N, C-alpha and C positions, 0 to 999 in steps of 0.2 A: 366456781371458781370459772366464770368464761373469759375474765380479761386476763389480758398476757402480763405478767411481771417481770419486769427487766430492773437488773441492778449495774450499775458503772461502777468502774474502779481500776486499781492495779494490781496486777497478779504479787502478791505477797510472796505464797510459796506454792507450791505443784507437791502434794505427798505423795508417795510411793501407793503405788497399787496394793490393795489388799485382797486376798483371796481366802476364800472361807471353805471349808469341806464339803459343802453344798453344792460347791460350783458357782457360788454367787460369789461376783468380785465388784468391787468399787475404787474410785480415787477419788481424793478431797483436793479442791482448789481452794485456797485462802484468799479473799479480795479485800483489799483496802480501799472502803467508798470513800475515804476522805472526810469524813463526819467527823465534828469534835466529840462526841461520845458515840462508841459500839460503834467504829469505823471497822472492825474487823470481821468479814463474814467466810464462815468456812459453807462450802458448798459441793454436795456428793455428787458425782456423776457414775452413773450404775450400770454394770455390762457394756454393750456395746458405745453407750455413750463416754466413755472413757477415751475413747479415741478421737475425740473434738480435742481434749489438751496435746494430744501429740505436737509437737514443734511450737508449743506456748511456751512462753520463760518469764522467771522473775523481772518484772518491771513492766509488762505489756500492760497497756490500758485496753479492758476487753467490756463489753457489754454482754452480761450471762442472762439467759430467760431462763425463769426458773418455775418450780412448783414449790407451793408451801404446804405440809400437811403436818402429822401428829399423830400420837398414839399414848396410850397407857397401858403403864406394867406395874403392876404393884403397888396401885395408888399413885404413882406417879406419873405425869405428863411429859412426853418428850416432843420435841418439835425438828422435823425432819425439812432440810431445802435440798433440793434436788434440781442440777442444771438440767437442761436439754437441749440450747443452741447458745452459740457463741457470737458475736459480731466483733 
């Protein structure tokens, strides 16, 4: 995917940082896009990208650049939305 994907909206919630025994850590930003249906989008910020959320507050208007990925586990498929830049 060579195209940049950007989602804009209002910060609804910023979850606490989750730390794992492997040393991996992530933080989830919940964004309200204002759409009529499926307006709430959880976006993961992984490792050093969690620093982008410092100083951001609930109610802030932001544009989030994301990568969309996925994986299969035990016959089920999961979507991964990862943030890498904020405006």
